[in-house]
N, C-alpha and C positions, 0 to 999 in steps of 0.2 A: 238548451234548457229556457226559458224565459221566468226568473223569478223578482216579483215584485217586494223590494224589502221598504216598509216602513220605517221613523225612525231612524232614518238612512243618516244622520248626519250625526244621530247619537254616538256614546263611547260602543255600546254591543256592534249599534245599526253599522258604523262604518267599517268596524272589523268584519265583521257579517260580510258585507256589501266586499270586501278585499279577499277574503277567502271564497264568495259564489266565484266572483271576477278570474281568480288565481287558476282558477279547475275549470274555466270555460264557457260558463253558464251566461248568458244575456239579461244582466242586470240593470233595473231599473229603480233607482228610488225614490222617498219622497221627507220631506222633512217641512215643517212652520219654524224651524229657526227661532222658536219662544226664547222668551226672555228669563225662563226661570234658571239659568246660569247664562254666563256671555255669549251672546250669539259668534263672535272673532274665534272662541275657542273650536265652537262646531266646524267653521270654516275651516279654522287651519288644520283641525283633524282632518275631513274629506280629504283636503289638498296634499297630507303626507302620506294617507291611509289609500283614499282612494279615488285619485284625480281622475281617472277615466271614467268613472260611473257615470251614469247619466242621474243626475238627482236632481229630482224636478220639487220650488218650494209651493208646498200645501199642506193645509189644514183638513185631518179627517173628518172634520164637522162641515166642510164644504161637499155637499152632496153630488154636486152639478158637477164641480169640479173633480170629484173621486169618479164620477161615472163616465166622462170623459179620458179619465188618464188610463182607465180597465178598457175603454173601447179602444184605445190607441193601440196599449202594449198588448193587452188581452195575455195578462201571465199566465203559465200553468201552474205556479206553485206562489203564494204569498208567505213570508218572514213577517207577521206583523210586532214591532218593537216600541214602535211609536205610543206614547205613555205620560200622562203628568206625575212624575217619580216625585220622591221623597215621604217619607212620613211627617214630619214635622209642621212640614209647610200646608198639610191637609188640612192639619186643624185651624188655620186660619183662613186656607182659598178652597172651601171645598168646592163649589160651584167649578172653580176648575176643573176637577178629578171628574164631577159628571159628566162636561161636556168632552172632555178627550177620551176619557176611560171606557164612557158608558154609552154616550151619543155615536163619539167616533167610532166605535168598537162597533155597533150595531151595523151603523155604515158599511161599514167594510164587511158584516156579513153579508150584508146583500147584496152588494159586487162581487163577493166572491160567489154565491149560490148561484146570482142569475148570471156570471162570465161562465160557468161550470168550473172552477178551480179547484184542480184534482186534488190539492194537499194544502192547508191551511195551519203554519206553527206559529204560535204567539206565545210572547213572554205573561208569563204567571210570576209568583214570589212569592221565597218563604215564608213571608210575612202573613200568606191567607193562613198559616199554624195557630196562627195568636194563641190566645189562653188552654188551648185545648189540647195541643200535643203535647207529647213527651218522645225526648230525643233518643232513638234518632228519629226525626221523622219522615215517617213514610206513608205515602200516597194513598195509604188505606185511612188514618186517623181523619176524625171531623175539624172542618173548616169553617165552622158555622161561630167560633167566638174572636174575630177580629178585634183587634186593639186598636187599628186604626180606619179612617175612611179610604186611606189607598189600597190596605188589604182589601177593604169590603171590596172595593172597584174588583179587585181582580181574583176574587171568589167570583164576583158578579159573571167575570168575563168566562171563567171555567163554564157557569152554567146556561148561559148563552150559547157558548161554543157547542155543548152537549145539545140541547135544544135544538139548535140549527143541524147538528147530525145525522139527529133523530127524527127531526122533520122534513127537512129537505135534501139529507143523504150529504150534508159537504164532511167532508172527511178533515178532523181538526184533531190539534197537538199543542196539548198545553207544558209546556217548561217553568217547572218551579227556580228560580235563581235564586242561589245562594250567594248574597255580601260578593259581588262579580269586582275583580280591581285588575291594573294594569296601568302602561304607558297612556296618555291620553284621556285619561278617567273623568270621572266628574267629582268638579270640583269640592263637592259638598259633601265625598264620602269621606271618611276616616285615611282613607290610604292616602290622598293626594292632598287631603285639608290637613292632616297631621306633619304631613311630609313640609309641607311650606309655610307651616311654623314651628317647626325645629328650624329649619334651615335659616326661617330670617331670624331664631333667638324669642320668637312670642312662645308665650304660653300656649298648650292646648288644655281644653276642657275634656277631662276624664268623668263619664256619667258611671251613677250608681255605685262611687267609688273604687272603680277600676274591678266590679265583680260582676262581668261579662265574658261570655263567650262568643265567639263568631265563627263560622264555617265560611271560610271566605275563599273566594275559588277564582281561579286566575284566566284573563280573557280567553287566553287558548283553550283551554280545557272546554270553556263554554262554548267558543265556536266550535272546536269538533265537536260538542253535544248536538249545538243547532242546527250543522250538517246531517250528524245522523239521523236525528229525527226526521228530517227535511225529508227523507232519501228512502224513509222509509214507512208511509202511510199505515196509518190504522188499519185494523183487518173488518172484519165484521161488526164490531163494534163501535167502528167509525169515527171514535172518538175517545182520547186516549190525556193522561195526562203524568208528568216525569217528573222529579227532583233532579236537579244538576248543581250539584255542589262539591265539595273536595271530602266529604266526610271525615273532616278533619278538624273538630272546634279547636281552637285559638284562645286562648289566654288573653286579655286585651290587655293588658301588662306586659305579656309576652311579646305580642304585635309590635307595642311602643318599642319595647329592645331592639328589634329588628332594624326597625327604621332610625331608630338610635344609633346603632353600630352602623348602617348605608349612611347617612348626613355625617359619621363622628362628633355628635354634636350629642350633651345630653337634652332629653326635655325637661321643659318647665311645664310640670303636671300641678293642674288646680281640679280639687277634686270637687266633683258634683251630684247630686241624688240624681236619681231613676228618674228620667224624661214622659212626660205622655207619651204612648203608641210606643214604645220601645220594649224589645226581648231580650230578655237577661242573656236566654242562650240559643243559639240556632245548630242544629248538625241533620244532615241529610241524609236520610239510608237511599243510597243510589244501587240497590240492585235490580230494580225493574229495568234503568235505563241501559246497565250493562249488558242484562240478557238481552233486552230489546234492540238494541244500535250498537253494543260494545260497549259505551262510554265510559271511559277507566280517566279520572282524573288526576294530572302527572306530576302536579307544579306545588310542591309543598312555598308556604310562605317566604323562607330563607332565602330561596331562587327566584320567586316573583317581584319579591318588597325592592328590593336594591335599585331596579332599573324604575320604579315606579319614581325613586328618590332623585334616581340620575336625571330625569323626563324633567320634573319638575325645578330643579337646580337649572335646565339649561332654556325651558320655557318658560318659567315665569322670572328667571332670572334672580332669585331671592339666595340671598349671602348673610352669612351667621354676623349676627352682632358681634365687630369687633372686641370688646371686651369681655365676652366670652371665651372659655376658652374647654376645649373636647376633652373629656375625662382620657385620663392615660391609658385604660382598659377597651379604649374604640381606637381602628384606624383613623387617621386624620382625614382621609378620602375616600367616596366613595367607590365599592368596589366596579 
């Protein structure tokens, strides 16, 4: 089966390409390799995870280039993971989100409908729940009060895909991801960011005085959910939305504690007030995904986080300040 993956050099994209190729699908990817974070990390990620996947450098805002790629590849299915990510970045760079997440998405929808794509699976986000939802977040709750422009664009994507399903018969599935982590993760997100800072003996900023809970979800569980959804297109409704999360929110202080244990170094914490756009708690109700395609997250942070710390140590070469001494209650080496 021919599958086109957008955002193929991204964290979730590269692992998805790897999994699709491993099961024998013909995979072609695209990525614009933008500099939201170091493009060298994206290139290294691709080389490590999916070196034999054909990944083209292309931006979704390039209509002609996208049309040419569709004409060449003729994908039967599309996994759309490309987006301008980040909540805080959207406060200062709004046009990047409009271009990538709105203009780019409608360009992709147009190509999918004209090419007769049988199923489009696209990334949404837990951030769409904003101020309206009460944990655990279910797909039936309101998503019309976002806390950031990023969240607003993701909610808009769901409406756009729904419209194309109704108007043009394009079968689509939106997946609301909950705080995805793992080796080769995004360097601006807490699992990698905190790991690097702890290893280097630098302080970490803990927002809302540490009173936050996140539904951290391992990349292996997310990829299993993506493939499960991809293989089960929507029925008569033609468009559907699912949560993909661990359904186990973790206190921020407990999360930091697992990183400290894996690193063998105590974190130097600097407590900060709540940041604009952040959510205090996320928690996924995953019953709908479990019923539809057997989604069952299996990885607790005690298992999933230590390899992130190990990868950060190996990839970034971060070492602790020799003046620091590990706590006697922590192991001296990462497991």
